[in-house]
Every structure is written in C-alpha cells, then in structure tokens.
N, CA, C and O atoms as a GROMACS GRO file, in nm:
protein
  380
    1MET      N    1   0.088  -1.035  -2.911
    1MET     CA    2   0.102  -0.950  -2.822
    1MET      C    3   0.207  -0.824  -2.849
    1MET      O    4   0.326  -0.837  -2.881
    2ARG      N    5   0.148  -0.719  -2.833
    2ARG     CA    6   0.235  -0.583  -2.864
    2ARG      C    7   0.361  -0.579  -2.786
    2ARG      O    8   0.359  -0.623  -2.671
    3ARG      N    9   0.459  -0.538  -2.831
    3ARG     CA   10   0.591  -0.509  -2.780
    3ARG      C   11   0.576  -0.366  -2.694
    3ARG      O   12   0.518  -0.268  -2.741
    4SER      N   13   0.633  -0.369  -2.572
    4SER     CA   14   0.638  -0.238  -2.499
    4SER      C   15   0.710  -0.165  -2.575
    4SER      O   16   0.803  -0.207  -2.644
    5LYS      N   17   0.666  -0.028  -2.567
    5LYS     CA   18   0.755   0.085  -2.616
    5LYS      C   19   0.834   0.149  -2.507
    5LYS      O   20   0.789   0.230  -2.427
    6VAL      N   21   0.977   0.096  -2.514
    6VAL     CA   22   1.086   0.156  -2.411
    6VAL      C   23   1.138   0.284  -2.457
    6VAL      O   24   1.165   0.293  -2.577
    7PHE      N   25   1.156   0.387  -2.378
    7PHE     CA   26   1.218   0.503  -2.430
    7PHE      C   27   1.315   0.530  -2.300
    7PHE      O   28   1.294   0.513  -2.180
    8ALA      N   29   1.425   0.577  -2.367
    8ALA     CA   30   1.534   0.627  -2.274
    8ALA      C   31   1.527   0.783  -2.265
    8ALA      O   32   1.514   0.850  -2.367
    9ILE      N   33   1.536   0.841  -2.135
    9ILE     CA   34   1.525   0.976  -2.131
    9ILE      C   35   1.666   1.013  -2.071
    9ILE      O   36   1.718   0.951  -1.979
   10LEU      N   37   1.724   1.125  -2.135
   10LEU     CA   38   1.853   1.184  -2.082
   10LEU      C   39   1.832   1.307  -2.039
   10LEU      O   40   1.830   1.390  -2.130
   11PRO      N   41   1.816   1.351  -1.926
   11PRO     CA   42   1.798   1.501  -1.876
   11PRO      C   43   1.934   1.551  -1.869
   11PRO      O   44   2.011   1.517  -1.779
   12ALA      N   45   1.967   1.638  -1.970
   12ALA     CA   46   2.110   1.703  -1.968
   12ALA      C   47   2.106   1.841  -1.920
   12ALA      O   48   2.014   1.923  -1.927
   13TYR      N   49   2.235   1.853  -1.865
   13TYR     CA   50   2.281   1.980  -1.825
   13TYR      C   51   2.428   1.991  -1.828
   13TYR      O   52   2.496   1.929  -1.747
   14ASN      N   53   2.481   2.072  -1.922
   14ASN     CA   54   2.634   2.081  -1.948
   14ASN      C   55   2.684   1.950  -1.986
   14ASN      O   56   2.783   1.908  -1.925
   15ALA      N   57   2.632   1.879  -2.074
   15ALA     CA   58   2.683   1.740  -2.109
   15ALA      C   59   2.724   1.737  -2.244
   15ALA      O   60   2.700   1.636  -2.310
   16ALA      N   61   2.787   1.843  -2.298
   16ALA     CA   62   2.833   1.842  -2.441
   16ALA      C   63   2.939   1.764  -2.453
   16ALA      O   64   2.946   1.724  -2.570
   17LYS      N   65   3.034   1.719  -2.380
   17LYS     CA   66   3.144   1.658  -2.393
   17LYS      C   67   3.122   1.507  -2.369
   17LYS      O   68   3.198   1.420  -2.412
   18THR      N   69   3.011   1.484  -2.294
   18THR     CA   70   2.997   1.327  -2.265
   18THR      C   71   2.873   1.260  -2.337
   18THR      O   72   2.854   1.139  -2.342
   19LEU      N   73   2.791   1.358  -2.393
   19LEU     CA   74   2.663   1.302  -2.457
   19LEU      C   75   2.678   1.193  -2.559
   19LEU      O   76   2.625   1.083  -2.544
   20LYS      N   77   2.747   1.222  -2.659
   20LYS     CA   78   2.772   1.136  -2.770
   20LYS      C   79   2.816   0.991  -2.702
   20LYS      O   80   2.753   0.887  -2.719
   21GLY      N   81   2.937   1.002  -2.620
   21GLY     CA   82   2.982   0.883  -2.585
   21GLY      C   83   2.899   0.784  -2.489
   21GLY      O   84   2.917   0.663  -2.474
   22VAL      N   85   2.802   0.868  -2.428
   22VAL     CA   86   2.691   0.775  -2.340
   22VAL      C   87   2.595   0.702  -2.421
   22VAL      O   88   2.554   0.588  -2.399
   23LEU      N   89   2.557   0.795  -2.537
   23LEU     CA   90   2.464   0.771  -2.640
   23LEU      C   91   2.515   0.647  -2.722
   23LEU      O   92   2.440   0.554  -2.752
   24ASP      N   93   2.642   0.653  -2.753
   24ASP     CA   94   2.703   0.536  -2.839
   24ASP      C   95   2.730   0.415  -2.754
   24ASP      O   96   2.759   0.306  -2.803
   25SER      N   97   2.718   0.438  -2.625
   25SER     CA   98   2.728   0.311  -2.521
   25SER      C   99   2.601   0.236  -2.505
   25SER      O  100   2.604   0.126  -2.448
   26LEU      N  101   2.493   0.284  -2.548
   26LEU     CA  102   2.365   0.220  -2.541
   26LEU      C  103   2.345   0.103  -2.624
   26LEU      O  104   2.392   0.098  -2.738
   27PRO      N  105   2.275   0.003  -2.570
   27PRO     CA  106   2.256  -0.112  -2.654
   27PRO      C  107   2.157  -0.075  -2.782
   27PRO      O  108   2.055  -0.006  -2.772
   28LYS      N  109   2.200  -0.126  -2.887
   28LYS     CA  110   2.115  -0.098  -3.005
   28LYS      C  111   1.986  -0.203  -2.998
   28LYS      O  112   1.991  -0.318  -2.956
   29GLY      N  113   1.875  -0.136  -3.046
   29GLY     CA  114   1.762  -0.222  -3.070
   29GLY      C  115   1.667  -0.219  -2.933
   29GLY      O  116   1.567  -0.289  -2.920
   30VAL      N  117   1.711  -0.135  -2.844
   30VAL     CA  118   1.650  -0.176  -2.706
   30VAL      C  119   1.545  -0.061  -2.712
   30VAL      O  120   1.427  -0.088  -2.689
   31PHE      N  121   1.580   0.056  -2.738
   31PHE     CA  122   1.483   0.156  -2.721
   31PHE      C  123   1.393   0.210  -2.841
   31PHE      O  124   1.442   0.248  -2.948
   32HIS      N  125   1.268   0.208  -2.816
   32HIS     CA  126   1.173   0.269  -2.923
   32HIS      C  127   1.223   0.418  -2.959
   32HIS      O  128   1.232   0.456  -3.076
   33SER      N  129   1.252   0.492  -2.855
   33SER     CA  130   1.268   0.616  -2.882
   33SER      C  131   1.376   0.676  -2.774
   33SER      O  132   1.359   0.640  -2.657
   34ILE      N  133   1.474   0.754  -2.799
   34ILE     CA  134   1.557   0.842  -2.694
   34ILE      C  135   1.542   0.993  -2.702
   34ILE      O  136   1.556   1.064  -2.802
   35ILE      N  137   1.518   1.022  -2.601
   35ILE     CA  138   1.483   1.175  -2.563
   35ILE      C  139   1.605   1.265  -2.486
   35ILE      O  140   1.620   1.260  -2.364
   36VAL      N  141   1.669   1.330  -2.555
   36VAL     CA  142   1.766   1.424  -2.488
   36VAL      C  143   1.703   1.564  -2.433
   36VAL      O  144   1.667   1.643  -2.520
   37SER      N  145   1.688   1.598  -2.317
   37SER     CA  146   1.617   1.701  -2.283
   37SER      C  147   1.720   1.797  -2.222
   37SER      O  148   1.768   1.780  -2.110
   38ASP      N  149   1.751   1.905  -2.308
   38ASP     CA  150   1.849   2.002  -2.240
   38ASP      C  151   1.793   2.121  -2.153
   38ASP      O  152   1.705   2.197  -2.193
   39ASP      N  153   1.851   2.129  -2.037
   39ASP     CA  154   1.796   2.220  -1.936
   39ASP      C  155   1.861   2.344  -1.940
   39ASP      O  156   1.902   2.387  -1.832
   40HIS      N  157   1.879   2.408  -2.035
   40HIS     CA  158   1.925   2.536  -2.075
   40HIS      C  159   2.072   2.533  -2.038
   40HIS      O  160   2.115   2.618  -1.961
   41SER      N  161   2.152   2.438  -2.089
   41SER     CA  162   2.291   2.432  -2.057
   41SER      C  163   2.370   2.553  -2.083
   41SER      O  164   2.332   2.629  -2.172
   42VAL      N  165   2.465   2.578  -2.021
   42VAL     CA  166   2.568   2.694  -2.054
   42VAL      C  167   2.666   2.673  -2.148
   42VAL      O  168   2.729   2.766  -2.199
   43ASP      N  169   2.686   2.528  -2.179
   43ASP     CA  170   2.789   2.487  -2.281
   43ASP      C  171   2.697   2.462  -2.392
   43ASP      O  172   2.581   2.502  -2.398
   44ASP      N  173   2.775   2.377  -2.497
   44ASP     CA  174   2.675   2.371  -2.629
   44ASP      C  175   2.604   2.231  -2.628
   44ASP      O  176   2.587   2.171  -2.735
   45THR      N  177   2.567   2.184  -2.516
   45THR     CA  178   2.484   2.071  -2.520
   45THR      C  179   2.380   2.053  -2.629
   45THR      O  180   2.361   1.952  -2.697
   46TRP      N  181   2.306   2.190  -2.636
   46TRP     CA  182   2.198   2.179  -2.738
   46TRP      C  183   2.245   2.152  -2.883
   46TRP      O  184   2.190   2.077  -2.963
   47VAL      N  185   2.358   2.227  -2.904
   47VAL     CA  186   2.424   2.206  -3.041
   47VAL      C  187   2.489   2.071  -3.061
   47VAL      O  188   2.482   2.025  -3.175
   48GLN      N  189   2.550   2.004  -2.972
   48GLN     CA  190   2.591   1.869  -2.976
   48GLN      C  191   2.478   1.760  -3.001
   48GLN      O  192   2.482   1.658  -3.070
   49ALA      N  193   2.391   1.804  -2.937
   49ALA     CA  194   2.252   1.689  -2.937
   49ALA      C  195   2.202   1.713  -3.080
   49ALA      O  196   2.161   1.614  -3.140
   50ALA      N  197   2.199   1.831  -3.143
   50ALA     CA  198   2.147   1.841  -3.285
   50ALA      C  199   2.237   1.743  -3.380
   50ALA      O  200   2.183   1.674  -3.466
   51LYS      N  201   2.365   1.742  -3.361
   51LYS     CA  202   2.432   1.660  -3.458
   51LYS      C  203   2.418   1.498  -3.445
   51LYS      O  204   2.454   1.420  -3.533
   52LEU      N  205   2.359   1.460  -3.321
   52LEU     CA  206   2.329   1.315  -3.315
   52LEU      C  207   2.199   1.276  -3.386
   52LEU      O  208   2.101   1.350  -3.394
   53ARG      N  209   2.210   1.139  -3.442
   53ARG     CA  210   2.100   1.081  -3.500
   53ARG      C  211   2.019   0.988  -3.414
   53ARG      O  212   2.062   0.932  -3.313
   54ASN      N  213   1.903   0.977  -3.462
   54ASN     CA  214   1.814   0.888  -3.380
   54ASN      C  215   1.777   0.924  -3.255
   54ASN      O  216   1.755   0.842  -3.166
   55ILE      N  217   1.767   1.054  -3.241
   55ILE     CA  218   1.714   1.097  -3.086
   55ILE      C  219   1.621   1.202  -3.119
   55ILE      O  220   1.618   1.255  -3.230
   56THR      N  221   1.538   1.235  -3.016
   56THR     CA  222   1.443   1.352  -2.996
   56THR      C  223   1.508   1.440  -2.905
   56THR      O  224   1.536   1.404  -2.790
   57ARG      N  225   1.535   1.562  -2.955
   57ARG     CA  226   1.591   1.683  -2.882
   57ARG      C  227   1.488   1.739  -2.845
   57ARG      O  228   1.400   1.752  -2.931
   58ILE      N  229   1.460   1.791  -2.712
   58ILE     CA  230   1.386   1.877  -2.653
   58ILE      C  231   1.463   1.979  -2.547
   58ILE      O  232   1.570   1.950  -2.495
   59GLN      N  233   1.394   2.099  -2.523
   59GLN     CA  234   1.461   2.180  -2.430
   59GLN      C  235   1.350   2.250  -2.358
   59GLN      O  236   1.253   2.306  -2.410
   60THR      N  237   1.387   2.236  -2.194
   60THR     CA  238   1.295   2.279  -2.113
   60THR      C  239   1.280   2.436  -2.126
   60THR      O  240   1.373   2.506  -2.165
   61PRO      N  241   1.167   2.483  -2.093
   61PRO     CA  242   1.123   2.630  -2.120
   61PRO      C  243   1.227   2.716  -2.034
   61PRO      O  244   1.252   2.825  -2.085
   62LYS      N  245   1.274   2.694  -1.948
   62LYS     CA  246   1.372   2.741  -1.873
   62LYS      C  247   1.459   2.647  -1.781
   62LYS      O  248   1.434   2.527  -1.776
   63ASN      N  249   1.544   2.696  -1.720
   63ASN     CA  250   1.630   2.610  -1.624
   63ASN      C  251   1.553   2.563  -1.494
   63ASN      O  252   1.526   2.634  -1.397
   64LEU      N  253   1.522   2.425  -1.514
   64LEU     CA  254   1.432   2.369  -1.410
   64LEU      C  255   1.487   2.295  -1.316
   64LEU      O  256   1.414   2.238  -1.235
   65GLY      N  257   1.646   2.282  -1.310
   65GLY     CA  258   1.720   2.201  -1.222
   65GLY      C  259   1.712   2.049  -1.239
   65GLY      O  260   1.643   2.020  -1.338
   66TYR      N  261   1.752   1.963  -1.185
   66TYR     CA  262   1.762   1.835  -1.224
   66TYR      C  263   1.635   1.759  -1.199
   66TYR      O  264   1.613   1.666  -1.276
   67GLY      N  265   1.551   1.782  -1.107
   67GLY     CA  266   1.424   1.709  -1.094
   67GLY      C  267   1.324   1.774  -1.166
   67GLY      O  268   1.219   1.711  -1.179
   68GLY      N  269   1.330   1.898  -1.224
   68GLY     CA  270   1.246   1.932  -1.290
   68GLY      C  271   1.255   1.905  -1.450
   68GLY      O  272   1.159   1.905  -1.528
   69ASN      N  273   1.403   1.882  -1.484
   69ASN     CA  274   1.425   1.824  -1.618
   69ASN      C  275   1.393   1.687  -1.613
   69ASN      O  276   1.360   1.636  -1.720
   70VAL      N  277   1.395   1.622  -1.521
   70VAL     CA  278   1.363   1.475  -1.529
   70VAL      C  279   1.198   1.453  -1.566
   70VAL      O  280   1.153   1.380  -1.653
   71LYS      N  281   1.126   1.539  -1.473
   71LYS     CA  282   0.975   1.540  -1.481
   71LYS      C  283   0.952   1.597  -1.620
   71LYS      O  284   0.855   1.551  -1.681
   72TYR      N  285   1.024   1.689  -1.677
   72TYR     CA  286   0.994   1.731  -1.819
   72TYR      C  287   0.992   1.627  -1.928
   72TYR      O  288   0.899   1.598  -2.004
   73CYS      N  289   1.123   1.574  -1.919
   73CYS     CA  290   1.132   1.466  -1.999
   73CYS      C  291   1.067   1.340  -2.008
   73CYS      O  292   1.046   1.276  -2.111
   74LEU      N  293   1.029   1.303  -1.868
   74LEU     CA  294   0.936   1.196  -1.857
   74LEU      C  295   0.813   1.223  -1.918
   74LEU      O  296   0.763   1.142  -1.997
   75SER      N  297   0.748   1.352  -1.883
   75SER     CA  298   0.640   1.381  -1.947
   75SER      C  299   0.621   1.381  -2.091
   75SER      O  300   0.513   1.355  -2.144
   76ALA      N  301   0.728   1.412  -2.157
   76ALA     CA  302   0.769   1.404  -2.306
   76ALA      C  303   0.764   1.261  -2.340
   76ALA      O  304   0.684   1.232  -2.430
   77ALA      N  305   0.820   1.186  -2.298
   77ALA     CA  306   0.809   1.034  -2.317
   77ALA      C  307   0.673   0.966  -2.299
   77ALA      O  308   0.632   0.888  -2.385
   78LEU      N  309   0.606   0.991  -2.194
   78LEU     CA  310   0.456   0.944  -2.183
   78LEU      C  311   0.380   0.999  -2.297
   78LEU      O  312   0.316   0.925  -2.371
   79ALA      N  313   0.384   1.127  -2.313
   79ALA     CA  314   0.309   1.204  -2.419
   79ALA      C  315   0.335   1.125  -2.557
   79ALA      O  316   0.242   1.112  -2.636
   80ARG      N  317   0.458   1.075  -2.584
   80ARG     CA  318   0.475   1.012  -2.710
   80ARG      C  319   0.460   0.851  -2.710
   80ARG      O  320   0.504   0.777  -2.799
   81GLY      N  321   0.389   0.810  -2.594
   81GLY     CA  322   0.322   0.664  -2.603
   81GLY      C  323   0.422   0.578  -2.531
   81GLY      O  324   0.424   0.460  -2.566
   82ALA      N  325   0.497   0.613  -2.444
   82ALA     CA  326   0.598   0.530  -2.364
   82ALA      C  327   0.538   0.438  -2.300
   82ALA      O  328   0.431   0.479  -2.254
   83ASP      N  329   0.567   0.302  -2.272
   83ASP     CA  330   0.525   0.206  -2.172
   83ASP      C  331   0.620   0.208  -2.051
   83ASP      O  332   0.581   0.214  -1.934
   84VAL      N  333   0.755   0.202  -2.092
   84VAL     CA  334   0.850   0.208  -2.003
   84VAL      C  335   0.946   0.295  -2.016
   84VAL      O  336   0.989   0.322  -2.128
   85VAL      N  337   0.994   0.353  -1.902
   85VAL     CA  338   1.098   0.483  -1.926
   85VAL      C  339   1.231   0.453  -1.852
   85VAL      O  340   1.230   0.432  -1.731
   86VAL      N  341   1.335   0.451  -1.917
   86VAL     CA  342   1.474   0.452  -1.845
   86VAL      C  343   1.532   0.574  -1.849
   86VAL      O  344   1.536   0.633  -1.957
   87GLU      N  345   1.581   0.628  -1.743
   87GLU     CA  346   1.656   0.726  -1.719
   87GLU      C  347   1.813   0.697  -1.731
   87GLU      O  348   1.881   0.614  -1.671
   88ILE      N  349   1.847   0.785  -1.819
   88ILE     CA  350   2.008   0.767  -1.814
   88ILE      C  351   2.093   0.901  -1.806
   88ILE      O  352   2.077   1.000  -1.877
   89HIS      N  353   2.166   0.887  -1.729
   89HIS     CA  354   2.259   1.022  -1.696
   89HIS      C  355   2.344   1.047  -1.824
   89HIS      O  356   2.414   0.955  -1.867
   90PRO      N  357   2.342   1.149  -1.878
   90PRO     CA  358   2.420   1.204  -1.998
   90PRO      C  359   2.556   1.229  -1.977
   90PRO      O  360   2.637   1.234  -2.069
   91ASP      N  361   2.586   1.246  -1.848
   91ASP     CA  362   2.733   1.282  -1.810
   91ASP      C  363   2.790   1.147  -1.759
   91ASP      O  364   2.883   1.148  -1.678
   92GLY      N  365   2.744   1.045  -1.799
   92GLY     CA  366   2.823   0.906  -1.774
   92GLY      C  367   2.852   0.880  -1.629
   92GLY      O  368   2.932   0.791  -1.603
   93GLU      N  369   2.793   0.953  -1.526
   93GLU     CA  370   2.824   0.946  -1.388
   93GLU      C  371   2.777   0.798  -1.342
   93GLU      O  372   2.841   0.730  -1.262
   94TYR      N  373   2.666   0.762  -1.399
   94TYR     CA  374   2.632   0.598  -1.357
   94TYR      C  375   2.631   0.521  -1.483
   94TYR      O  376   2.612   0.574  -1.592
   95GLU      N  377   2.650   0.399  -1.468
   95GLU     CA  378   2.654   0.291  -1.554
   95GLU      C  379   2.514   0.243  -1.585
   95GLU      O  380   2.496   0.147  -1.660
   0.00000   0.00000   0.00000
C-alpha cells in the first residue's frame, strides 16, 4: 500500500523572525514536502525562507490576505500531489 503524501503549508506574512523556529520545531520525517507561501510580506520573509533547506518557497502574485494565501498554498500542495495537507502558522501563534 502506498504511503500518503503529507504536505505542510505555511501561509506566511511578515514571519521573518519566527519562520525558522517554527520550521525547526516540526517533527522530522512526517512531511513529504513543506511549502512556505509568502504573501508579499513587507519584512524579509522571502529572503529568510530562501536560506532554509528542504522547503518549497512560493510567493502569491500580490497580497491576497490570509484566506487568499491559504487557498494559494493549498492549491500548490494539491498540484504537487498532496494527499493530506496540514496548515501551520509560521508566526508560532498556534502550536
């Protein structure tokens, strides 16, 4: 039986200071792929995400707001073959 492809999506906006810590806290070996979607942050979230390994970094075409960014990165995960998608807040607000 095939193992489900579990993706983590992180809809990011101004998460430059917290992104790495949140990613470091994720359990290893659980996610087939991790997608960080920057919603045209005004800080350096895009730059900080580029420094991280083992993630897919995407950017919305314009600032879509929280809901739009969730839809954008969910669509990206599904297009890449995700069976299960887990949304994680890159600002560390929720555990």
